[in-house]
C-alpha positions as CSV (number, residue, x, y, z in Angstrom):
1,M,97.7,91.7,80.2
2,C,95.9,94.1,81.6
3,S,96.1,94.3,85.0
4,P,92.8,91.7,86.7
5,G,92.1,94.2,89.5
6,E,91.8,97.4,87.5
7,A,88.1,97.6,86.9
8,S,86.9,99.0,83.7
9,P,86.7,101.6,83.5
10,G,83.0,101.2,81.8
11,P,81.6,103.3,78.2
12,A,82.3,106.7,78.3
13,P,80.3,109.2,79.0
14,A,78.2,110.7,76.9
15,G,79.5,114.3,76.6
16,D,82.6,113.0,75.7
17,L,81.6,111.4,72.8
18,P,81.2,113.6,69.3
19,P,78.4,115.7,68.9
20,E,76.7,112.6,65.9
21,W,77.6,110.0,68.4
22,E,74.0,109.7,69.2
23,T,72.0,111.7,66.3
24,D,74.4,110.1,63.5
25,D,73.5,107.1,63.2
26,E,74.5,106.6,59.0
27,R,77.8,108.5,60.2
28,M,78.2,106.3,63.0
29,A,77.6,103.2,60.7
30,F,80.3,103.7,58.6
31,L,82.6,104.6,61.5
32,F,82.1,101.7,63.4
33,S,82.7,99.1,60.1
34,A,85.9,97.7,59.7
35,F,89.1,99.6,58.0
36,K,90.0,98.2,54.9
37,Q,92.6,96.5,54.0
38,S,94.4,99.0,52.0
39,R,94.5,102.5,52.2
40,E,95.0,102.8,48.1
41,V,91.6,102.1,48.0
42,N,90.1,105.3,49.1
43,S,92.0,107.0,51.2
44,T,89.9,109.7,51.8
45,E,87.5,107.9,53.4
46,W,90.7,105.4,55.3
47,D,92.6,108.7,56.3
48,S,89.0,110.2,57.7
49,K,87.9,107.1,60.0
50,M,91.6,107.4,62.0
51,S,91.7,110.9,62.0
52,F,88.2,110.1,64.0
53,W,89.7,106.9,65.6
54,V,92.8,109.1,66.6
55,G,91.4,111.8,68.4
56,L,89.1,109.9,70.6
57,V,91.6,107.4,71.3
58,L,93.7,109.7,72.7
59,A,91.0,112.1,74.3
60,R,89.4,109.4,76.3
61,G,93.5,108.4,78.2
62,R,94.6,112.0,78.4
63,R,90.4,111.9,79.9
64,R,90.5,109.9,82.5
65,G,95.0,110.2,83.1
66,A,95.1,106.7,82.8
67,V,98.9,106.0,81.7
68,R,97.7,102.2,80.0
69,T,95.1,101.1,78.0
70,C,94.1,98.3,75.7
71,L,92.2,97.3,72.5
72,R,89.1,95.0,75.1
73,E,88.8,98.1,77.6
74,L,88.4,100.2,74.3
75,Q,85.9,98.4,73.0
76,N,84.1,98.7,76.2
77,G,84.3,102.8,76.7
78,F,83.2,102.6,72.7
79,E,80.4,101.1,73.0
80,R,77.5,101.6,71.3
81,R,74.1,100.2,71.3
82,G,75.5,96.6,71.6
83,S,78.1,97.4,69.0
84,V,82.1,97.9,69.1
85,P,84.5,99.2,66.4
86,L,84.7,97.5,64.4
87,G,88.8,99.4,63.3
88,L,90.3,99.2,66.8
89,G,92.6,97.5,66.3
90,T,93.9,99.5,63.5
91,V,93.6,102.4,64.9
92,L,95.8,101.1,67.3
93,R,98.6,99.9,65.4
94,E,98.7,103.6,63.7
95,L,99.3,105.0,67.1
96,L,101.7,102.5,68.2
97,R,103.4,103.5,64.9
98,R,103.0,107.6,65.3
99,G,104.7,107.3,68.2
100,K,102.0,108.0,70.7
101,L,101.0,104.5,72.2
102,Q,103.9,102.2,72.7
103,R,103.6,98.3,74.0
104,E,104.4,97.7,77.7
105,S,106.6,95.0,77.0
106,D,108.7,97.2,74.4
107,F,109.0,99.8,76.9
108,M,110.7,98.0,80.2
109,A,112.4,95.9,77.5
110,S,114.2,99.5,76.6
111,V,115.0,100.7,80.1
112,D,117.2,99.2,82.1
113,S,114.7,97.8,85.1
114,S,117.1,95.2,87.0
115,W,114.8,96.1,90.0
116,I,111.5,95.5,88.8
117,S,110.5,92.2,90.1
118,W,107.4,89.5,91.5
119,G,107.5,91.3,94.5
120,V,106.5,94.6,93.7
121,G,103.7,94.0,92.0
122,V,104.9,94.1,88.2
123,F,103.5,91.5,85.3
124,I,107.5,90.8,83.9
125,L,106.5,89.4,80.2
126,K,108.6,86.5,79.5
127,P,111.9,87.6,76.8
128,L,110.8,85.7,74.0
129,K,107.8,87.6,74.1
130,W,110.0,91.3,73.2
131,T,111.7,89.7,71.6
132,L,108.9,88.4,69.7
133,S,108.0,92.3,69.7
134,S,111.0,94.0,68.4
135,V,111.3,91.6,65.7
136,L,107.7,92.8,64.5
137,G,108.2,95.9,65.2
138,D,104.2,98.2,65.0
139,S,103.3,96.0,61.7
140,K,101.4,93.4,64.5
141,I,97.9,94.9,65.4
142,P,97.9,94.4,69.1
143,E,96.1,91.6,71.4
144,E,92.6,92.3,73.0
145,E,94.6,92.2,76.3
146,E,98.2,93.3,75.1
147,V,98.9,96.5,77.6
148,L,99.3,100.4,76.1
149,I,101.0,103.3,77.2
150,Y,100.4,106.9,76.3
151,V,103.5,107.8,75.9
152,E,103.5,111.6,76.1
153,L,100.7,110.8,79.4
154,L,103.4,109.1,81.1
155,Q,105.9,111.5,80.4
156,E,103.8,114.5,81.6
157,K,102.8,111.7,84.7
158,A,106.8,110.7,85.9
159,E,107.2,114.4,85.7
160,E,104.4,115.5,88.1
161,V,106.2,112.6,90.5
162,Y,109.3,114.5,90.0
163,R,108.4,117.6,90.7
164,F,105.9,116.4,93.6
165,Y,109.2,115.0,95.3
166,Q,111.5,118.1,94.2
167,N,108.8,119.9,96.5
168,S,108.1,117.2,99.9
169,A,110.3,117.5,103.1
170,L,112.1,114.0,101.1
171,S,113.7,115.9,99.0
172,S,116.7,117.4,101.6
173,H,117.9,113.7,101.4
174,P,119.8,112.4,98.8
175,V,118.5,109.7,98.6
176,V,114.5,108.2,100.1
177,A,113.2,105.1,100.5
178,L,111.2,103.4,97.4
179,S,108.4,103.0,100.1
180,E,108.4,106.1,101.5
181,L,108.3,107.9,98.3
182,R,105.5,104.8,97.2
183,S,103.6,106.3,100.3
184,L,104.1,109.9,99.1
185,C,103.0,110.4,95.3
186,A,99.5,107.7,96.4
187,G,97.7,110.6,95.2
188,L,99.6,111.4,92.1
189,C,99.5,107.1,90.5
190,P,95.8,105.3,91.2
191,D,97.9,101.7,91.7
192,E,101.0,100.5,92.3
193,R,101.9,100.2,88.5
194,T,101.6,102.7,87.3
195,F,103.9,104.1,89.8
196,Y,106.4,101.8,88.8
197,L,105.7,102.6,85.2
198,L,106.5,106.5,86.1
199,L,109.9,105.8,87.9
200,L,110.3,103.6,84.8
201,Q,110.2,106.9,82.4
202,L,112.2,108.7,84.8
203,Q,115.5,106.3,85.2
204,K,115.0,106.3,81.4
205,E,115.5,109.9,81.8
206,K,118.6,109.3,83.5
207,R,116.2,111.8,86.8
208,V,116.8,108.4,89.0
209,T,119.1,105.8,89.9
210,I,117.2,102.6,91.6
211,L,119.5,100.4,94.0
212,E,118.1,97.3,95.7
213,Q,120.4,97.5,99.5
214,N,119.9,94.3,101.7
215,G,115.8,93.6,100.2
216,E,114.4,97.1,100.5
217,K,114.9,99.0,97.0
218,I,116.4,103.1,98.0
219,V,115.8,105.5,94.7
220,K,118.3,108.7,94.3
221,F,116.8,111.6,91.8
222,A,119.1,113.9,89.9
223,R,119.0,117.7,92.3
224,G,117.5,120.2,89.8
225,L,114.3,119.9,87.6
226,H,117.1,120.2,84.8
227,A,120.4,117.5,85.9
228,K,121.5,114.5,85.7
229,V,121.3,112.0,88.6
230,S,124.5,110.4,89.1
231,P,125.4,106.5,89.6
232,M,124.6,105.2,93.0
233,N,127.5,105.5,95.0
234,D,129.3,104.1,99.0
235,V,127.9,107.7,100.4
236,D,124.6,107.6,99.6
237,I,124.5,103.8,100.4
238,G,125.8,104.7,103.7
239,V,123.7,108.1,103.9
240,Y,120.7,105.8,103.5
241,Q,122.2,103.3,106.6
242,L,122.0,106.8,108.5
243,M,119.0,107.4,108.0
244,Q,117.5,104.2,108.5
245,S,119.5,105.0,112.4
246,E,118.2,107.9,112.8
247,Q,114.3,106.8,111.8
248,L,115.4,103.3,114.0
249,L,115.9,105.6,117.2
250,S,113.8,108.2,116.7
251,Q,111.6,105.2,117.5
252,K,112.5,103.9,120.0
253,V,112.4,107.2,122.0
254,E,109.1,107.6,121.1
255,S,108.5,103.6,122.7
256,L,110.2,103.6,125.3
257,S,109.1,107.5,126.4
258,Q,105.6,106.1,125.8
259,E,106.8,103.1,128.4
260,A,108.2,105.2,131.0
261,E,104.8,107.4,130.6
262,K,102.9,104.1,132.2
263,C,105.6,103.9,134.8
264,K,105.2,106.7,136.3
265,E,101.2,106.0,135.8
266,D,101.8,102.8,137.6
267,A,103.3,104.1,140.3
268,R,100.3,106.8,141.4
269,S,97.8,103.5,141.0
270,A,99.8,101.5,143.5
271,C,100.7,104.2,145.8
272,R,96.6,104.9,145.9
273,A,96.2,101.7,146.5
274,G,98.7,101.8,149.9
275,K,101.0,99.0,147.7
276,K,103.9,101.3,148.2
277,Q,106.7,98.1,147.3
278,L,104.7,97.8,143.6
279,A,105.1,102.0,143.6
280,L,108.3,102.0,144.9
281,R,109.3,98.9,141.4
282,C,107.5,101.0,138.7
283,L,109.7,104.4,140.0
284,K,112.1,102.5,139.1
285,S,111.5,101.1,136.2
286,K,110.7,104.8,134.6
287,R,113.9,105.4,136.2
288,R,115.9,102.7,133.9
289,T,113.5,103.8,130.3
290,E,114.4,107.4,131.4
291,R,118.4,106.8,131.6
292,R,117.6,104.4,128.2
293,I,115.7,107.2,126.3
294,Q,118.5,110.1,127.9
295,E,121.8,107.9,125.7
296,L,119.8,106.6,122.6
297,H,119.0,110.9,122.8
298,S,122.9,111.0,122.5
299,K,123.4,107.9,119.8
300,L,120.1,110.0,118.4
301,D,122.7,113.9,118.3
302,A,125.5,111.6,116.5
303,V,123.8,110.3,114.1
304,Q,121.8,113.9,112.8
305,G,125.6,115.5,113.7
306,I,127.1,113.0,111.3
307,L,124.6,113.6,108.9
308,D,124.9,117.3,109.0
309,R,128.2,117.1,108.2
310,I,128.0,114.6,105.4
311,Y,125.8,116.8,103.6
312,A,128.2,120.3,104.7
313,S,130.9,118.5,103.0
314,Q,128.0,117.5,99.8
315,T,127.5,121.8,99.7
316,D,130.9,122.1,99.6
317,Q,132.0,120.1,97.4
318,M,129.4,122.1,95.4
319,V,131.0,125.2,96.3
320,F,134.8,123.6,95.7
321,N,133.0,123.2,91.7
322,A,131.5,126.7,91.4
323,Y,134.6,128.1,92.4
324,Q,136.5,126.3,90.1
325,A,134.4,126.5,87.1
326,G,134.4,130.1,87.6
327,V,138.2,130.9,87.8
328,G,138.3,128.6,85.1
329,A,135.8,131.3,83.3
330,L,137.8,133.6,84.9
331,K,141.0,133.1,83.0
332,L,139.0,132.3,79.9
333,S,137.6,136.1,79.6
334,M,140.8,137.5,81.0
335,K,143.3,135.9,78.4
336,D,143.8,138.6,77.0
337,V,144.4,141.7,78.9
338,T,147.7,142.6,80.8
339,V,148.1,145.6,83.5
340,E,150.7,146.5,80.4
341,R,147.6,146.8,78.0
342,A,145.4,148.1,80.7
343,E,147.4,151.0,81.1
344,N,148.4,151.8,78.0
345,L,144.8,151.5,76.7
346,V,143.5,154.1,80.1
347,D,147.1,156.6,78.7
348,Q,144.4,157.2,75.2
349,I,141.9,157.4,77.4
350,Q,143.5,160.2,78.4
351,E,145.4,161.7,75.6
352,L,141.5,161.6,73.4
353,C,140.2,163.4,76.6
354,D,143.1,166.3,76.7
355,T,142.4,166.5,73.1
356,Q,139.2,167.0,73.6
357,D,139.2,169.3,76.1
358,E,141.6,171.5,73.8
359,V,139.0,171.4,70.8
360,A,136.3,172.6,73.4
361,Q,138.3,175.5,74.6
362,T,138.5,176.5,71.0
363,L,135.5,176.4,69.5
364,A,134.5,179.0,72.6
365,G,136.8,180.8,71.9
366,V,135.5,181.6,68.5
367,G,134.4,185.3,67.3
368,I,132.6,187.2,64.8
369,N,134.3,187.6,62.2
370,G,136.5,184.6,63.5
371,L,139.4,185.9,65.0
372,E,140.6,185.0,68.4
373,M,140.4,188.6,70.9
374,D,142.1,189.2,74.2
375,S,139.2,190.4,77.0
376,D,142.6,193.1,78.2
377,E,143.4,194.9,75.2
378,L,139.0,195.0,74.2
379,E,139.6,196.5,77.5
380,K,142.0,199.2,76.9
381,E,140.1,200.1,73.9
382,L,137.2,200.4,75.7
383,D,138.7,202.7,78.4
384,S,140.2,205.0,75.3
385,L,137.1,205.5,73.9
386,L,134.9,206.7,77.4
387,Q,138.1,209.1,77.2
388,D,137.6,210.2,74.2
389,S,133.6,210.6,74.8
390,S,134.4,213.1,78.3
391,K,136.7,215.3,76.6
392,D,134.0,216.3,73.1
393,S,132.0,217.1,75.7
394,L,133.7,219.9,77.8
395,D,134.7,221.3,74.0
396,L,131.4,222.3,72.4
397,P,129.9,224.5,71.0
398,P,126.9,226.9,73.3
399,V,123.2,225.7,72.1
400,P,122.0,228.8,70.4
401,H,118.4,230.1,71.6
402,K,116.2,229.0,68.8
403,V,115.1,231.3,66.5
404,P,111.6,232.4,66.3
405,S,110.0,231.9,63.7
406,A,107.3,234.6,63.9
407,P,107.8,238.7,65.0
408,I,107.9,239.6,68.1
409,S,105.4,241.6,68.6
410,D,106.6,245.2,70.9
411,A,103.3,244.3,74.0
412,E,105.3,241.1,74.3
413,L,108.6,242.5,74.1
414,E,108.0,245.2,76.5
415,A,106.4,243.1,78.9
416,E,109.9,240.7,78.8
417,L,111.5,243.6,79.8
418,E,109.5,244.4,82.8
419,Q,110.8,241.4,84.3
420,L,114.0,241.9,84.0
421,S,113.6,245.2,85.2
422,V,112.0,243.7,88.9
423,S,114.1,241.1,88.7
424,A,117.1,243.2,88.1
425,G,115.7,245.6,91.3
426,D,115.2,243.1,93.7
427,L,118.9,241.2,92.9
428,A,120.3,245.0,93.8
429,Q,118.2,244.9,96.8
430,K,120.0,242.0,98.6
431,T,123.0,242.2,97.2
432,P,125.2,246.3,98.4
433,S,127.3,247.2,95.7
434,A,130.9,246.9,95.1
435,S,131.5,250.2,95.8
436,S,129.6,250.9,99.3
437,E,131.9,247.3,100.6
438,P,135.6,249.4,100.2
439,K,134.4,252.4,101.6
440,T,133.3,251.3,104.6
441,A,135.5,249.2,105.4
442,L,138.3,252.2,105.0
443,G,136.7,254.5,107.5
444,L,136.6,251.3,110.1
445,N,140.1,251.5,108.7
446,L,140.9,254.8,109.5
């Protein structure tokens, strides 16, 4: 049945309804009528009406964000001018058949929910009804107040709860109290019943496990978005108990601190009133309280140290497992690699490199005619060519004067002769004759 504490959401807003809802009375009269007994009578009309209501029902659940509904709630939500859709029961049966909806009783029966009880506010249906539902399957039209679950919406909200926890301060601990988790998810879950349905979904996905310890339920989450949770063990329970002890000690320290502050104020007031003995008693009480606070701080430090060591050991175990997996993977990847094979491979590479260098040198030394030439021989040949060219230049005959092509005139010849005569005269004046020099020399010798 629908929870009695839930308020009926009432009719859907006009903006959430299709345009023909208010404008096409004939169309709406057809949609509000009951389905034919058999789809084979008129499959086109049957499919058209079913498609309309299936989309509207699923859209309503997503818009409201509520994972639970029932036939009566949907009838109230789709009421139009005092009429309710007569075929909604058939629509819900079809959604059950498609897996878009699921009976809450069937969902709870599919999960090992031994931790669910009346104490957590979930109304468990009798096993007889679960058995009857499993026998009839989804061919039975749900009752007006039978609770149905939007399957996809339940999965999405469970994922949201899981991510919200992972991003919170509570995720630093391996386990958390169910009451603390409920307070953390108060904004995500409108009511307690929805909260437990989401936990059941996470438990079904093996992402959480829940255990009742000393009358209080504790939740263990999987470490990682895609990991599976391991069963609750003694270490988890011990860590939870240490966490509880740490919390109680912290609360006690806070209470004693307030008590010590009160004793201090009482002593000040008594001193002002001239009541010296009362002031001294207050100060003694303050000293005793401070000593208790100091002792509790020491115990609290010890508990926190143990928790730190437990977390460190869990981290070390994770590192050990990672190393172990790495060694196994490295062995598999190196199983065909040996030192001898590596040396052989290096030798082959070196041989190929030497061959490549020889080929490159051969290609670089090829001439135009395809013959390899020695540079020293070319230098010698070039020197011999230079020597031969110098000898040829010494043995060359004189260059003949250019023979004039036209006869020279007498006037030109006389002018050239005169120029030669003048030149010869100048040369004679500047240079003494050869015959005078020996005479002078003879005269001097005598």
